C-alpha positions as CSV (number, residue, x, y, z in Angstrom):
1,M,99.4,95.6,178.7
2,A,103.1,95.8,179.2
3,L,104.4,95.4,182.7
4,L,104.8,98.5,184.5
5,E,108.4,99.3,185.6
6,F,110.0,102.5,186.8
7,D,112.7,103.8,189.1
8,P,111.0,105.8,191.9
9,K,114.4,107.5,192.5
10,T,114.4,108.9,189.0
11,T,110.7,109.6,188.8
12,A,108.7,112.7,189.8
13,L,105.1,112.4,190.4
14,V,103.8,115.7,189.1
15,L,100.0,116.8,190.4
16,I,98.3,119.5,188.7
17,D,95.9,122.3,190.2
18,L,94.9,120.6,193.4
19,Q,93.7,123.8,194.6
20,H,90.5,125.3,196.2
21,G,89.4,127.1,192.7
22,I,89.8,124.0,190.8
23,V,88.7,121.1,193.1
24,G,85.3,122.7,193.6
25,R,84.1,121.7,190.2
26,T,81.7,118.9,189.5
27,L,84.0,116.6,187.6
28,A,84.1,112.9,185.7
29,P,84.6,110.2,185.6
30,H,86.3,110.8,189.1
31,S,85.2,113.0,191.8
32,A,87.6,115.8,193.1
33,S,87.7,114.4,196.6
34,D,88.7,110.8,195.2
35,V,91.2,112.5,192.9
36,V,92.6,114.6,195.9
37,S,92.8,111.5,198.2
38,R,94.3,109.2,195.6
39,A,96.8,112.1,194.9
40,A,97.8,112.1,198.6
41,T,98.2,108.4,198.9
42,L,100.5,108.3,195.6
43,A,102.5,111.2,196.9
44,A,103.2,109.4,200.2
45,A,104.0,106.3,198.5
46,M,106.5,108.0,196.1
47,R,108.1,109.8,199.0
48,A,108.5,106.6,200.9
49,K,110.6,105.2,197.9
50,G,112.8,108.2,197.4
51,G,110.7,109.8,194.4
52,T,110.2,113.4,193.8
53,V,106.7,114.9,194.3
54,V,105.9,118.1,192.6
55,Y,102.9,120.1,193.3
56,V,101.8,122.5,190.6
57,R,99.1,125.2,191.2
58,V,97.8,127.9,188.8
59,D,97.7,131.2,189.9
60,I,94.3,131.9,188.7
61,A,94.1,135.7,189.0
62,E,97.4,135.8,186.7
63,V,96.0,133.5,183.9
64,L,96.1,135.7,180.7
65,H,92.4,135.3,179.1
66,L,92.5,135.7,175.2
67,P,89.7,135.6,173.0
68,A,88.3,132.6,173.0
69,D,84.7,130.7,172.1
70,F,84.4,129.6,175.7
71,S,85.9,130.7,178.9
72,M,85.5,129.6,182.3
73,R,85.1,133.1,183.6
74,G,83.1,135.6,182.5
75,P,84.2,139.3,181.4
76,N,82.1,140.4,184.4
77,D,83.0,138.0,186.8
78,P,84.7,139.3,190.0
79,P,88.4,138.5,190.6
80,P,88.8,134.9,192.3
81,P,89.4,135.1,196.0
82,P,93.1,134.6,196.9
83,I,92.1,130.9,198.3
84,A,91.4,129.9,194.8
85,S,95.1,129.5,194.1
86,E,96.1,127.7,197.3
87,L,96.5,123.8,197.5
88,V,93.8,122.1,199.3
89,P,95.1,120.7,202.6
90,E,94.1,117.2,201.7
91,S,96.2,117.0,198.7
92,G,99.2,115.8,201.0
93,F,101.9,118.6,200.1
94,E,104.6,118.2,202.6
95,P,107.9,120.2,203.0
96,G,110.4,119.3,200.8
97,D,108.1,118.7,197.9
98,V,108.7,120.8,194.8
99,F,106.2,123.6,194.4
100,I,105.6,125.2,191.2
101,T,103.3,128.3,190.2
102,K,101.9,128.4,186.6
103,R,100.3,131.0,184.7
104,Q,99.2,129.1,181.9
105,W,97.6,125.9,181.3
106,G,100.9,123.8,181.1
107,A,103.4,123.6,184.0
108,F,106.8,123.9,181.9
109,Y,105.9,127.4,180.4
110,D,108.4,129.9,182.3
111,T,108.1,128.2,185.7
112,G,111.5,126.4,185.9
113,L,110.1,122.9,186.4
114,D,112.2,121.5,183.7
115,Q,115.4,122.7,185.5
116,Q,114.0,121.5,188.9
117,L,113.1,117.9,187.4
118,R,116.7,117.7,185.4
119,R,118.8,118.9,188.6
120,R,117.1,115.9,190.5
121,G,118.1,113.4,187.7
122,I,114.6,112.7,186.7
123,K,114.0,110.6,183.8
124,T,110.2,109.6,184.1
125,V,107.2,111.8,184.8
126,M,104.1,110.6,186.4
127,M,101.0,112.6,186.0
128,G,98.0,113.2,188.1
129,G,95.6,116.2,188.7
130,I,92.9,118.3,187.6
131,A,91.6,118.8,184.6
132,T,92.8,115.8,182.6
133,N,92.4,117.4,179.0
134,I,93.6,120.7,180.1
135,G,96.5,121.1,182.6
136,V,97.5,117.5,182.9
137,E,97.6,117.1,179.2
138,S,99.3,120.5,178.3
139,T,102.0,119.7,181.0
140,A,102.4,115.9,179.6
141,R,102.9,117.3,176.0
142,A,105.5,119.7,177.1
143,A,107.4,116.8,179.2
144,F,106.9,114.5,176.4
145,D,108.6,117.3,174.1
146,R,111.4,117.4,176.4
147,G,112.2,113.6,176.4
148,Y,110.6,112.5,179.6
149,A,109.0,108.9,179.9
150,L,105.4,109.4,181.0
151,I,103.2,107.5,183.2
152,F,99.5,108.6,183.5
153,V,97.7,107.6,186.8
154,E,94.3,107.4,185.3
155,D,92.1,107.6,188.6
156,V,94.2,110.4,189.8
157,M,93.0,112.7,187.4
158,S,89.6,113.8,185.9
159,T,88.0,116.7,184.2
160,M,84.5,118.3,183.4
161,S,83.3,115.1,181.4
162,V,83.8,111.4,180.8
163,E,84.3,112.1,177.0
164,A,87.0,114.8,177.6
165,H,88.8,112.6,180.1
166,E,88.5,109.4,177.8
167,G,89.8,111.5,174.7
168,S,93.1,112.1,176.7
169,T,93.5,108.8,178.4
170,K,92.3,106.3,175.8
171,G,93.6,108.5,173.1
172,I,96.6,110.9,173.5
173,F,98.0,109.6,176.5
174,R,98.5,106.1,175.5
175,M,100.6,107.6,172.2
176,M,102.7,109.3,174.5
177,G,103.4,106.9,177.5
178,R,102.0,104.5,179.9
179,V,98.2,104.7,181.2
180,R,98.0,102.8,184.4
181,T,95.5,102.9,187.6
182,L,96.6,104.1,191.1
183,D,96.7,100.4,192.2
184,D,99.1,99.5,189.1
185,V,101.4,102.0,190.4
186,L,101.3,101.2,194.1
187,Q,102.0,97.4,193.3
188,V,105.4,98.5,191.6
189,L,106.3,100.8,194.6
190,G,105.3,97.9,197.1
């Protein structure tokens, strides 16, 4: 495995959907509480080295639900409570972090995220959050299309099954960037 190198000052940690309506799900291979705790640790380490930290949340009430064979919400489900779209306090969000609200799976579509990153001189996007194969992967594909180098922090993301997580982390992500653990990244950050 190639040595992990990146400049924290031109790297943005992008954390996807660490919010009440998402972290309450049963996840694998990493529990939601482990993902949230590791994300907060990584965010603090990135800030300490001058990195940019971005928290992305989905406005669950505004997500367009088009006809699909599977939906996370049934047609007769009541609307989610307002707290469902709020970041969990344990996620480590701090004033000065970039805060993005998305209305689809990916964080680049119609959010201003690309502009926020380019204005800060970001060249590398480091990814974490929930769910690996949905919001994280959709955002990563858009970042890759925009020419950002990518780092995926495998144990700072999770999804609804081990198979889905590994499909992204062992398949797609290795073709788009570097997949490492939190410990690997923290070693670089010193």
